[in-house]
C-alpha positions, 0 to 999 in steps of 0.5 A: 899216862897223863901229866898230873896236874897243877897245884891249886893255890894256896889261896883258893885253898885257904878260902874253902878250908875257911868255911869249914868247921874243924873236927878236932886239933892236933900239934897245929894242924886242924883236922877236917871232914868235907864231902868234895862237893862242898869243897871243890878246889880242896878236892881237886887238890886232894886228887894231885896229892893222892895220884902223885903219891900212888905214882910215885909208888908204882900205882895210881890211875894214870889221870891228871888227878886220882879222882872218881865218881865215889869222890864227888857223887851224892852218896859219895865218900866224905874226905877226911883231911889234916890241914897246916893253917901257917903253911897253907897246906893239906899235910895228909888226907882220908876217905871215908864212907857210911857202910850203912849207905850200901844198905840203900844205895847198894854195894857200888857206893863202897868201893871194896865191892868191886875187889870183894863179896861181903859175906851175909855175915858181915852184911848183916852184922858188920856193914850198917856199923861200919866206915869203909877208909881208903885213899889214905895218903901224906902229902910227902911236901908239907912242911909237916909230913912226919905228923900226916899219919898221926894227925889222920889217926886222931881224926879217925878217933874224932869219927868213933866219937861222932858216930856213936853206932860205929862198931868197925873200921873197914877197906882194903891195904894196899901192896905196891908192885914195886914189892919184890915178889918174893916179899909181896908173898910173904907179907901176903901169907903172913898177914892171911895167917895172923890175922885171919878172923874167925869166920869169912868176911870180905871174900876177893872175887874170884877172878881177882883173888891172889893165892900166896904160894909162900908159907907164913913166918912163924908166929912170935914166943912172945905173941904181941903187935910189937913182937909182931911188927920186929919178926915181919920187919926183921923178914922183909929187911933181909930183901931190903924192904919195909912193911908199908906205913899204913899196915904198920899202923894197923898192926899196932892196934891189936892182934886182934884186928882182921886181913882177910883175902887178897885181891888184885886192883886193875884199876889201880895200878895193879896193885895188891889189895888186901881186906881188912876189918878193924874192931873198935872194940878190940883196939888195944885200950892204952892205943884207943886212948890216945885218939880220943 
């Protein structure tokens, strides 16, 4: 494993930020979208923070920065970033890619294609109007880190408004190796059962597919996003474990998000990835309104 890269100076980051136009403001934080080539020093710092956080969870790529060709190629991802103009810190980040780019650039422009096979239905009816999300991180050293996830969701709301053709977000939710196996198996079995799509959309590649031997938890009698989260929290708490924050934030949107099959991610510290599709129309209206 290589040593973590040195941080980029605040002055250099602020200089590149100054050339960008915010998509949105949220409680004193500024939210931007940017391509890595247009802000190379920011991109380096994003990669450093990502690797720092992922290593802490037992994953990461073992490089000085978590960066790949998808961050910088011509048809590469854009970065959704949350910036604190007072402390001149990156607070949170997410990268995203238009699914329609796969129609011209091939599936390889999407990170999920290395883990999952897209069904014909997904490719035809969903992908052209979808945005893939990945590499969600909150900077643990940012002064206003507690607002990180909230601000990122404000950014996703801005994407919904910026891309009127958008029908869904999709990607994968990471389950890190530091989960006890019993917890991992319960999470996988329960997510795949409670949130199964009406028909397969993204299927784990056969060599990577993970089949949980556990039985799913029973659905709550009063079946709502809140009661589901509470039931899962209680089950994991018995093993001194918690629901991954990003998964919990998705669970809070609606009972009608889709969690598909699970794949082993050999390029990401052997973590496990659950396929996820979030139809915009299925998000509870009162929840969606908070982000728009």
